[in-house]
C-alpha positions as CSV (number, residue, x, y, z in Angstrom):
1,M,23.7,44.7,55.7
2,K,20.8,44.8,53.8
3,K,18.3,42.5,53.4
4,N,17.6,40.5,50.5
5,T,14.4,41.3,49.1
6,Y,12.4,39.8,46.2
7,K,11.6,41.6,43.0
8,S,9.0,41.2,40.7
9,Q,9.7,41.1,37.0
10,K,6.7,40.8,34.8
11,R,8.1,38.9,31.5
12,A,6.7,39.5,28.5
13,N,4.5,37.3,26.2
14,L,3.5,37.6,22.9
15,F,0.2,39.3,23.8
16,T,2.4,41.9,25.6
17,Y,3.8,42.6,22.3
18,I,1.3,42.2,19.7
19,A,-0.4,44.6,22.6
20,Q,2.3,47.1,22.8
21,F,2.4,47.4,18.6
22,L,-1.5,48.0,18.0
23,Q,-1.2,50.7,20.7
24,R,2.1,52.5,19.3
25,K,-0.1,52.3,15.9
26,G,-2.8,53.8,17.0
27,F,-5.4,51.0,16.0
28,F,-7.2,50.8,19.4
29,S,-6.6,53.6,21.9
30,E,-7.7,51.0,24.6
31,D,-7.7,47.2,24.8
32,F,-8.9,45.2,21.8
33,P,-12.9,45.3,21.9
34,M,-14.0,41.9,22.7
35,K,-17.3,41.6,21.0
36,Y,-15.0,41.4,17.8
37,L,-13.2,38.4,19.1
38,P,-16.3,35.7,17.6
39,Y,-15.6,37.3,14.5
40,V,-11.6,37.2,14.4
41,L,-11.6,33.4,15.6
42,Y,-14.6,32.5,12.6
43,I,-12.3,34.3,10.0
44,F,-9.4,32.7,11.7
45,F,-10.8,29.1,11.5
46,L,-12.4,30.0,7.8
47,G,-8.6,30.7,7.0
48,I,-7.1,27.3,8.6
49,L,-9.6,25.4,6.5
50,Y,-8.6,27.1,3.3
51,V,-5.2,26.3,4.0
52,G,-5.8,22.8,5.0
53,N,-8.2,22.4,1.9
54,T,-5.3,23.6,-0.5
55,H,-3.0,21.5,0.7
56,Y,-5.4,18.4,0.2
57,Y,-6.5,19.6,-3.2
58,E,-2.7,19.8,-4.4
59,K,-1.7,16.1,-2.5
60,V,-4.8,14.8,-4.7
61,I,-3.6,16.1,-7.8
62,R,0.2,14.9,-7.2
63,K,-1.3,11.3,-6.5
64,I,-3.7,11.7,-9.6
65,T,-0.5,13.1,-12.1
66,Q,1.4,9.8,-10.3
67,L,-1.6,7.1,-11.1
68,E,-2.1,8.4,-14.7
69,E,1.9,7.8,-15.1
70,E,1.6,4.4,-13.7
71,V,-1.4,3.7,-15.7
72,E,0.3,4.7,-18.9
73,D,3.1,2.6,-18.5
74,L,1.0,-0.4,-17.9
75,R,-1.0,0.1,-21.0
76,V,2.4,0.2,-23.0
77,D,3.7,-2.8,-21.5
78,F,0.3,-4.8,-21.8
79,T,0.5,-3.5,-25.3
80,T,3.8,-5.1,-26.0
81,L,3.0,-7.9,-24.4
82,K,0.0,-8.8,-26.3
83,A,1.6,-7.7,-29.5
84,D,4.3,-10.3,-28.6
85,Y,1.7,-13.2,-27.8
86,M,0.4,-12.7,-31.1
87,F,3.8,-13.1,-33.3
88,A,4.6,-16.1,-31.0
89,S,1.4,-17.5,-32.0
90,K,1.5,-17.1,-35.4
91,Q,1.6,-20.8,-37.0
92,S,4.7,-20.4,-38.6
93,E,6.1,-19.2,-35.0
94,V,4.8,-22.4,-33.3
95,A,6.1,-24.6,-36.4
96,K,9.5,-23.3,-35.6
97,R,9.2,-24.0,-31.8
98,V,8.0,-27.2,-31.3
99,A,10.8,-28.4,-34.5
100,S,13.2,-29.3,-31.9
101,R,10.5,-31.7,-30.6
102,E,10.6,-33.4,-34.4
103,I,6.9,-32.2,-34.3
104,Y,6.2,-31.0,-37.7
105,E,3.3,-29.7,-39.8
106,S,1.1,-32.2,-41.7
107,T,1.4,-31.7,-45.8
108,Q,-2.2,-33.5,-46.0
109,P,-5.4,-31.4,-46.1
110,P,-7.6,-32.7,-43.6
111,H,-9.8,-35.5,-43.9
112,K,-13.7,-34.7,-44.1
113,I,-15.6,-37.0,-41.6
114,K,-19.1,-37.7,-43.3
115,L,-21.6,-39.4,-40.8
116,H,-24.1,-41.6,-42.9
117,Q,-27.9,-40.7,-42.0
118,R,-30.0,-44.0,-41.5
119,D,-33.4,-44.0,-43.2
120,D,-35.4,-45.7,-40.7
């Protein structure tokens, strides 16, 4: 009987696939030059900031548009309520509303009150 032995198998990960791809295409004859790594990371960081800033900008624009629509709706409501209030506060409309309580407009003009000054 043969003795069981352990075979070590290297599992391929993402970096080995990238290295194989770059070697097949001839980008790098050897490994990736490490002196370029800080520049690549810096450009990657700027790209992440750019994408994040774009998403934030679009979110703010959507919020501004939504608030503008809400302000327009509130402005229309205010104008309508103000017009209704002005109509309801006219003298003829007030007279109609209080007629049910038997309060009517006076037909006589108001009396003018005169103060007499004393000559002291």
